[in-house]
N, C-alpha and C positions, 0 to 999 in steps of 0.2 A: 189338772184342768186341761181340757182339749184346746187345740189351736182355734183361733178366731176364725169362724167360717168365712167372714168377709175377706180375710187375707189369704185363704186357700186358693190354689190354682183355679181360676174361673170365678172366684168370689167377686162380689160387686165392687168393693173398694180397690182390689187389685186391677180389675178391668178398667175402672175409672181412671186410675193412675196411668195405666198403659195408654189409654186414649188421650189423656191430657198431654202425656209426654210426646206422643206422636204428632199432635197438633202443634205443640210448642216447637219441636224440631223443624217442622215444615215452615213455621212462621219465622224462624231464624234465617231462612233463605229469601224472605221478602214478604211484603204484605199480601193478604188474601182475604176474600170474603167467606162467609159461611158456606155458600154454595160451592165455591172453589175448593174449600177444605173438604167438604163432603165428597166431592168428585175425586179428589186426589187420594184421600185416605180410605175411601170405601165405607166410611161411617155414615149413619143416617143423619139427616139434618137436625132432628131433635137432640141426638147425642152430641153433635158438634156444638149446638147452641148451649147445652148444659155445660159442656167442657169449657167453652170459652167464658161462660159466666164464672165458673170456678177459678179459672186461670186469671181472669181480670180481678176477681175478689182477692186473690193471693198476690196481686201486684206483679204478675209475670207477663201479662198481655195487656195491651191498650188499644183503643180505637185510634186510627191514624188518618181518617178521612173517608171519602166515599168514591166509589168507582164512577168516573164521568164518561160521557160520550156514548152511553148505552140508552136504549129505549126503556121506558117505564121507570119505576122507582130505582134510584141509584143505590147500589149495595154498600153497606158499611164495610170498611176494610179494617183488619186487625194486624198488629205486628207484635213480635216479642218485645217486651219492654227492656231496653238495654240498661236502664237505671235500677233494675232489681238488685244489682250487686256490682261490686268492683273488684279488680284484681291488681296486685302489685307485682311489677317486674323489677328486680334489683340486680345490678351487676357490681360485684365487689372486686376491685382490682387493687394492685399495689399503690397506684398513684391517684386513682379516681374511684368514686362511687357514683354510679349512674342509676337513676330511678325513674319509673313511669307508673302512672295509675291509669287504668283503662276500664271502660264499662264492659258489659257482657257481650257487646258487639265487637269488642276489640278496639274501639275508638279511644285513643289516648286523650285523657282530659287534664293531665298535669304531668310535667316533666322537669327533672332537676339533675344537675351534675354538681358534685362536691369534691373538693380535694380530700385525699385520704392521708392525713399526717399521723394516723394512729400507729403505734408500735407494739401493740399486743392484741390478742384476740378479743379480750374484754372491751378494749377501747374501740375496736372496729365495730363490734356488735352495738355498743352504745351510740356510735356515730351513725350507723345504719338506721337504728330505731329513730333517732332524732330527725334525720333527713326524711325518712319514710313518713313520719307523722307530719312534718312540715309540707311535704308534697301533697298529702291528702288534704291538708288545710288549704293549700293553694287552689285545689279544685272546689273548695267550698263544701267539703264533705266532712262528716264525722268519721273517726277511725273505724267504728264498728260497721261501716259500709263495706269495708274490705273483707271479702269472703275467703280469699285464698291468696297466698304469696308464693312466688318462686324466686329463689336467690341463686345466682350463678357466680362461681368463683373458680380459680384454678384448683386443680387437684381432683382426686377420686374419693368419693364417700366410702368410708369403711363402716359397713352396717354394724359390726361388732362393737365399735367404740363410739360411733356417732361423730367421729372426726374425719378429717381429710388427709389422705396420703398424697404425696408428690405435689405439695404446695409450698415450696421453700421461700417463695417471694413474699408470702404473707406471714410475718412473725407470729408464732403461737397458734396458727390456724389449724394445726393438726391436733390440738388439744381434745381430749375426750369430751363427748356430749356437746359438741359445738352446735349441732342441730337443736338440741334442747335449749341452749342459750338463745338462739335466734327465735325459737317459738315463744319463749317467755317474753322476749323483748318486742315481738311483732304480733303474731297470731298463731294459735295452735295448729291451724291448717296451713302448713308451710312445707315446701320441698326445697332441698339444696341439691344443685346439679353442677356438673362441670361447665365452665363458661364456653369452651369451644363446642361442646355438644349443643348448648342452647343457641349459640350463634349459627350453627348449622341448621337448627330447626327454624331460626329466624329467616335465614336465606331460603329455606324450603317453603315457608309460608308467605314471605313478602319480597324476596330478592332474587338472586341469580338461580336459586334452586327450584323456582316455581315450574312445575311440569317436568322436572328432571328426576329420573328414577334413582340414579346412583351418582353421588358426588361426594367430595371431601372438602371441608372448610379448614384451611390451614391458617392459624393465627400466629403472628410473630410480633411480639412486643417485649415486655419485661421477661416473658417466658415464651416457649414454643409449644403449641398444642394443636390438636386436630379433632374435628367432629366428623363422623362418617355416617352418611345416609345411604342405605342399600335398599333398593326396591321401594323407595318412598318412606322407609322407617329408619329411625336412628339405630345404629348398631353399637352396642356397648361392649361386646366381648364377654368372655367367661367370668371375669372378675371386675367388670366395669372400667377397664383400663384401655379399651380400644381407642386408638388415636393418640396415645401418649408418645408421639414421635420425637419428643425431646430426648428420649433414651436411645434413639438410633445411634449407632457407633460412628458418628461424624466428627472428625477432628477439625481443628482450625484450618488445616490445609485441604479439607474436603475429603480426606482419606479415612480409613478406619481408625478409631480411637481406642487405645488400651484403657482399661478401667483399673485404677490403682488397687492392688491387693486382691483383684478378682471380685471385688464387691461393688454393687451398684452405688453410684453417687446420689446424693440428694437431688442434684441437678444433673440431668443426663448430658452426654457429650454433645449432641446436636443442639441442645439448648445453650450450653456454654459457648458454642461456636457461633450460633446464628441469631440468638436473642439480642436485645438492645445492648447489653453489656459486651457481647462479642463484637458487635459493630464498632463500639468505642475502642476496644483493644486493637482491632484491625486498623482503625484510623491512625492510632498512635504508631503502629508498626509501619504504616505507610509514610509517616513523617508529619502528620497533622499535630498541631500543638494547641495549647490554650485549654479552656474549660469546655470539654467536649461532651455532648449527649448525642444519642442517635438522631433526635429531631434536628439538632444543629448541623449534623453531618449531612443529612438529606437536604436540608435547606441550602447548604454550601454546594452540594452537587447540582441542585436545580439552578444555582447561580453560575455554574460552570467551573467550579474549583476542581482542578485536575486530580488532586489527592483524594478529595471526597468522591469524585466519580470512580476512581480506582477502588476505593473502599466499597462503594455500592456494588460494583461489578463482582468483587470477591464475595459479598453477601449473596448476590444472585446466584453465583456458582454453587455455594453451599446449599441454598434452597433448591437448586436444580437436582441435587443428589436426593433430597427428601422427596421431591415430586417424582423423580424416576422410580424410587422405591415404592411410593404409593401407586404409581401407574402399574408396576409389575404385580403388586399384590392385589389391588382392588379393581383395576381396569375401570376407573370411573369415567363418566362422561365429562365431568368438570372437576378442576381443582380451583376453589375460590380462595383468594388471598385476602386476609384481614388483619386487624391489629394495628398498633401504632407504627410498626415497621412495614408490615405487609400492605398498609394503605398507600405506600409509595409505588404503586404498580407501574406508573408511567416510566419510572427509572429502572425498576427491577425486571419488568417483563422482557424487554429485548435481550439482555444478556442471559437471563434465565432460560428463555426458550432456545437460544443458541446452544447453551450447555446441555439442556435436556436432549436436543437433537443429536448431540455428540455421544451421549451416554446410552441411549436406548431408542429402539424403534417404537416403543410403547409410549406415545406422547399424548396424554390427555390435554384438552384445552385448559389453559390457565387464565383466569379472569379476576379482576378486582371485585371485592365485595360491593354490592349495591347499597348496603345499609351502613357502611362505615362504622363509627363507634356505637351505633345504636343496635347492632346485631344481637348482642347478648340480651339486652333489655327486651327487644321485640320477640326474641325466641322465648324468653321467660313468660311474656304475656301470652303468646300463642300456646305455650304449655299449660298455663294456669287456667285458661278459659274453660276447657272441658271439665276439669274438676270443679271449678266454681259454679258452672251451670248445673252440674249434678247436685251440688250441695244446696244451692238455692231452691231447686225443684223439690228435693227431699224435705227441706225445712218448711217450705210453704205449701206445697201441693201434693207431694208424693204419697203422703199417708192419707190423703182424702180429707184431712181436718179442715182445709179451707172451705170445703163445701158444706160443712156441718152447720 
C-alpha cells in the first residue's frame, strides 16, 4: 500500500500541521490577532482563520480579549492556551525531594518540598511518586494532565543499564533500570538528568546565566558537581560526565590527592574534601566540638565564631582550586555557586576570590545562584517544556485529526 498522499511532502495534512505549528509558536510569544498573525507568518487570512479554528478546537489556543484603542471594529486576540498540559520538575537529593508542577507557559502552579528519609532506590521512587501525585492534587489537577516529567539527581545516566553512575550519596540509586522504575511510578514520558546540569539550565533560563554564553554552575552540598553551559548550550562531554569536578585530585589540604590502589573512588577526592562532610571534618580538626553539620558551622561563622570562620575560609580555599581549574579549562564568563554549602556566598566569596587571585591570572567572576534551592526544579521545568509542547501538539493537532 502506498503512502498516504495527505502526509507526503506538500500534502494538505502536512501543510496544515506546519501552518498550525507556526501560528502556535508565534502565540507563545504573546497574544495576537488574525491580521497580525497573517502579517508575521506570511499566511493568508483565510488560512490563519482555519488554523486558529483547528487549534482552538484542539484546546491549544484560546481567545484572550480584543485589541483596544484602534479605529473600527476591535480585533479578537488569541493566545496559546497554557492549560493544554502540564509538566513536572523533580529534584531528588539525599536529604530533600523538591517538586513543582508548571503549565505550558512555565508558570508554576504547585510547589512542594519533602524530607527524604528513604534508604533504598525503591523507597525513593515510591516517595517521589507519592509527593508528585500530591503536588498535582494541590494544583487541583488530575495526574493525567502531566504530559512530561524531568527528574534531576546526582550522578550520570548509564544508557546501557538505565541506572546512574557516580551517585554514592543516594543508596541503591545506581541499580539497573532506575529510569524504568520512575516511568512506571510517574509517567512513560520522563527524563532523568544530572542535578547540576539541570541547575545550570535553570540559571540559564531564569537566573544568573540569562544572556551569558559560557558559564559553569558549581554546586556544593552533600556532594560536589558542576553543570557547564558553552555558547548557550549544555555541554555533557563524550560520556555524559562533563562537570564531575568531585573527581578533581583535591586533598583536604588543597593539594593533589593520591587515589588508593590507583583506582577511582566512589566519591572523588574533591568531593571528600569540599562537600558538607568535608566541612564537618575540617571543623573538628579546627577544634569545634558537639553535634556538627555544615549548616550549623556556617550559622556559627555568621555569628562570629572564630573556629567556624577558620573552617569556612579553609573550605573557600579548596573551592578556589576548583574555580581556578575551571577557569583554566573553560574560560567561562561566570562561575555560579549553588547548593546547601555554596549558598553561603557571603562568607565564601571574599576568601575564595583572594585565593583564586593567588593561584591564577585566569579569574572568572564568581557569583551566588539567583535561584537558591529551586535551581534544579526550575531547570527541570525549562527542560520539560519543549518536549511537552511537542507532545501536546502531536496528540491534539499535529496529525490534523482535530480539524476532521
